[in-house]
C-alpha positions in Angstrom: -5.3 -8.9 13.3 -2.3 -8.3 11.1 -1.2 -5.1 9.4 0.3 -4.7 6.0 2.7 -1.8 5.7 3.6 -0.6 2.3 6.2 2.1 1.6 7.6 3.7 -1.6 8.8 6.9 -3.3 7.0 8.4 -6.3 8.9 8.8 -9.5 9.2 12.6 -9.8 8.1 12.8 -13.5 4.9 10.7 -12.8 3.4 12.4 -9.7 0.1 13.5 -11.4 -0.5 10.1 -13.0 0.5 8.4 -9.7 -2.0 10.3 -7.6 -4.8 9.7 -10.2 -4.1 5.9 -10.1 -3.9 5.7 -6.3 -7.2 7.6 -5.8 -9.1 5.9 -8.6 -7.8 2.4 -8.6 -5.2 1.4 -5.9 -7.0 2.5 -2.8 -10.4 1.2 -3.9 -8.6 -2.0 -5.1 -7.1 -2.6 -1.6 -10.6 -2.2 -0.1 -12.1 -4.6 -2.6 -9.4 -7.2 -1.8 -10.5 -7.0 1.9 -7.8 -4.7 3.3 -9.1 -2.1 5.7 -6.9 0.9 5.2 -5.9 2.4 8.5 -3.5 5.1 7.4 -1.9 6.8 4.4 1.0 9.2 4.9 2.8 11.5 2.6 6.3 12.7 3.7 6.8 16.2 2.2 10.2 16.9 3.9 13.0 14.8 5.4 14.4 11.3 4.9 12.5 8.1 4.7 9.9 6.8 2.3 7.7 9.3 0.7 4.5 7.2 1.0 3.4 4.9 3.8 0.1 3.0 3.6 -1.2 0.7 6.3 -4.1 -1.7 6.3 -5.4 -4.5 8.4 -7.0 -7.9 7.9 -8.2 -10.5 10.4 -5.6 -13.2 9.9 -2.2 -13.9 8.4 -3.8 -16.5 6.2 -6.3 -14.0 4.8 -3.4 -11.6 4.0 -1.4 -14.3 2.4 -4.3 -15.2 0.2 -4.8 -11.6 -0.8 -1.1 -11.1 -1.6 -1.1 -14.3 -3.7 -4.1 -13.2 -5.7 -4.2 -12.1 -9.4 -5.9 -8.9 -8.4 -3.1 -7.9 -6.0 -0.6 -8.7 -8.7 -2.4 -6.5 -11.2 -2.6 -3.6 -8.7 1.1 -4.0 -7.8 2.2 -4.1 -11.4 0.3 -1.0 -12.3 1.6 0.8 -9.1 5.2 -0.2 -9.9 5.0 2.0 -13.1 4.8 5.1 -10.9 7.1 4.3 -7.9 10.5 3.2 -6.8 11.9 1.8 -3.5 8.9 -0.3 -2.8 8.9 -2.2 0.5 6.2 -4.5 2.1 6.1 -5.6 5.7 3.6 -7.6 7.7 3.3 -6.9 11.4 1.0 -7.8 14.2 -1.6 -5.0 14.4 -1.4 -3.1 17.7 -4.0 -0.4 17.2 -1.3 2.3 17.3 0.9 3.9 14.7 3.4 1.4 13.4 
């Protein structure tokens, strides 16, 4: 299994709209694409990304196909309206916090 790690910060003036989008569209959209969400973290204090989302898929090829899809592009474009400092990493899933 491979894990997709997504991190970002929310634009301060768009927090309410951001949370609405994430709960109504982004999270369900990831699941629909075939990503099993394993964690979602919000950093309230301290340095580092404000949001971290992790999700797993069976193979690197499956993840590559998802990230090349029109639906991923649509979700990402809409997400990018609300965030800054986006980062995406793919790692081997270990079953522990990564």
